[in-house]
N, C-alpha and C positions, 0 to 999 in steps of 0.2 A: 504493500500500500504506500509506503514512504517513497519508493522509487516512482510509482505512478504519479504521486503528488509533485515530485521534482520534475518529471517530464511535462506535466501540465503547466507548472510554473514557468519552466523554460520556454514552452510554447507561447505562453502569454507574453513573456518579456521580449523575446526576439521578434515578435510581431508588433510590439509596441515601439521598440527602439529602432533607429536606423541600422543598416547592415553593419557598418563599420563599428558602431558602438556595441552591437551584439557580439561581434567577433572579439572585441576587447574584453567584454564581460565573460564570455565563454573561455577565453584564454586564462583569465584570472582563476576561474573555477577549475580549469584543467591543471593549473599549477598546484592547487590544493589537493586534487586527486593524485597527482604525481607524488606529493609528499606523504599522503595518508596511505595510499594503496601499496604497501611495501612489496607484497608478493607479486602483484602484476608488474610493478616497476622492475623488479629483478628479472622477471621473465622477458620483458621487453629488451633489457640490456643484454641478456644472454642471447636472444635472437639476433640482435644487432652485431654481436661478436661473430656470428656465423655469416651474416650477410655482407658486412663491410670489410673490404680488403684494401690495404693492410689493416689489421685490427687497430682501431684508435686507442688512445690512452683512456683511462677511466673518466677523466674530466670531460673529454669529448663525447664519450658514450653517454654520460649523464645529460649533457646538453642536447644530444640527438634525441634521447628518450623524452626529454621535456618538450622538445619541438613536436614529437610524435603525438603526445597527449594534446597539445594545443591544436594540431591539425585535426585530430579526432573531434575535438570540441567544435571546431568550425564545421565539420561534417554534420554534426547534430543541428547546428544553427541552420544550415541550408535545408536539412530535412524538415525542420519545424516550419520553415517559410515556404513550403511547397505551394501554398495557395497563391503565391506571387510569381510562380514560374509559368511563363507563357512564351509565345513565339518571339516576342520582342526581347525577353530576357535571354533566350538562346542566342539570338543574333548578336547581342551585346557582350555576353559573358562566356560563350562556349564556341570553341573552334572544333569543327567536326572534320575528321580525316578518314579516308578509306570508305566513303559511303558506297562507292561502286562495288565493293566486296559484298555488301548486303544485297545489292541488286542482282549481281551475278549468281549468288547462291539461291535467291528466291526464284530466279528465272528457271531453275531446274525443277521447281514445283514440289520440293520435299521439305520446305521450311529450313530453318537454321537454328542451331543451338549457339547462343551467345554466352561464352564463358568469361566471367569476370573474376575479380578477386577483391579481398577486403582492402582495397587501395584507393586513394583519392576520395571519390564520392560515388560509389556504385549505385546508390539509390537515385541520385540525381541523374546518373547516366541512363537509367531505365526511363525516367521521366522525359529526358531530352529525346531519346529514341522515339518515344511515342509522339512527341510534339513535332518531330521533323517528318512524320508521315508513316511510321512503322508501328502500328499497334502491337504492344508487347505484353506478354505474360511472364511472370517470374516465380520460381519456387522460393518460398520464404520459410524460415523457422517459426514455429509457434512458441510464443512466450508463455511461460507457466502462469503468469498473472493474466487473467482474462481481460481486465481493463486495459492493461498495457498492450496486450495483443490487439484489442479493438482499436486502440489509439494508433498503433503502427499501421494497421490495415486501412484505417480511414485516411491517414496521411499518404499512403501509397496510391489509393484511389484518387485523392486530390491531385496527385502527381501524374495522373493518367496511366498508371501502371496497374495491370490486373494481377493480384497476388494469387498464388496457388499454394495452399497449405501443404506442408510436407507430408502430413499423414495420409492424404489421399491424392498424392501428386502424380503417380505413374499414369493413371488413366487420363488425367487432364493433360499431361505432357504429350502423350500420344495424340490426343485430339488436336492440340495446338499445332504440332508439326505436320500432321496429316492434312491440316487446313492450310498449309503453306504459310504459316506465320512464324514469328520469332518467339523463342523460348529462352529466358535468361536463367542462368544458374551460376552460383559462386563455385569456383573450382580450385580453391587453394586451402581448404580445411575440411577434413572429414569428421563428421559428427556421429557416424554410424559404427565405427570400429570395424567396418567391413569394406574398406576402400582398397585402392591400389597402392602398393609400395613403390614409390618412385624416387629417383635421384633429384634432390633439390639443394642447390648450393653445396654439392659434393657429399651430401648425407642422405640417408634413406628416411623417408617420412610418408605417412599415409595421405593420399589425395582421394577425393570423392570419385567414384567410378560412374556416377549417374550421367554426366555430360557425354563421356565417350561411349558408354553403352547405348544411350539413346541415338547418338549419331550413327553408330555402327548398325543398329537394328533397323533404322528407318531410312538410312541413306542420306540423312540430313547433313548439311555442312556444319562443321564445328568452327566457329569464328571467335578467337580471343578478342575480347572487347574491353578496353581499359579506359578509364577517365581519371586524369590526374589534375591536381591543382597547380597553377602557375604561381610564380612569386607575387604577381599583382592580384591574386585571388580570382582570376578568371580560370577557365578549365579547358582542357584539350581532351576530346573524346576520339579514340582511335579504334576503327574496325580493322583488325589485321587480316591478312589473306586467309581465305577459307581453307580448312584442312578436311580432307575426305578420307574415309576408311578404305583400306585395301581389301576389296571384296574377295580376293583370293585367299585371305587368311580367315581362320575361324574367329569367333567373337572374342575369346580370351586374348590371344595375341593382337588381334586387330584393335580392340578397345585399348589395350595397354600402349600400343604404338601411338594412337591418337592422344591419349592422356599425356604421354611423355613429351610429345611435340608441343602440346598446349602448356605443360608445366615449364618447359624451357623458355617460352615466350613470357609467361608470368614472372619467371625468375629474372629475366632481363629488366622488366619494369621495376620489380622490387629492388634490384641492385641499383637502379638509377634514382629511385625515390624511396629510400629506406625509411624515412620519417613520415611517409604517407601509408605505410602498410600496418594496418591496425589489428595486430594479433597480440593479445595480452596474456597468452598462455605460452608455455614452452613448446616451440614447434619441433625441436629436436632433442634438447638436452634434458630430458625428463628425469633422468637419474642423477643429475649433477646437483 
């Protein structure tokens, strides 16, 4: 209940204040969270030690971790302000790259699986995609608190994104792709403990197998789709080249190959934007 109240309060404040003031206030709260949340902070720093090469000194790592917290706070501000996102906002604040990759994939008539990551502002990315003319559905996690879950669902609908609850997702996912539409999935963290073990920054870790399995089974293109924040708080949304399954391979090896190619692209983005990758749990060093 406390978290729900905080979300509602944050929603009220960021829609009352100008955007720049909202960012400043959110950054202040992020600094408090950085100080208070000891376990999450340690996990973030351990993850950064794997991502950044050469490994920075402790002072630099702490500075990067604090910046990551602030960027995440800005992500929440943008999410809370979805009612203000329209075509004019997209023209002013979002640079879209690789749109032809979406068009070429949809021309095949089998839909496309857009694989994103917990980087930049993936929620905003889904909204932008719908606003530029590609109605989009996305699989989302269900929050344990029903009021929080409804709040997030409402915000996504305001942002023109159709959420698919993870509990009944498979049937809806098939329906979206067979209708030659776009399906969004996050592809950088497995919550099922039944994912694919892939190389990521030179170490093995679990990745969700849903995106690659759906792409293989239905012949849909798999398109890594990432949105990152620029230094001036504008955004760059990029549709990478479509990846297609090798039909000569069985599903296991075929899906693994798809997932590995996608993970390599996500790794490149995380390497370039380490303070915009919002993973607050240990991605690799779970026993350290």
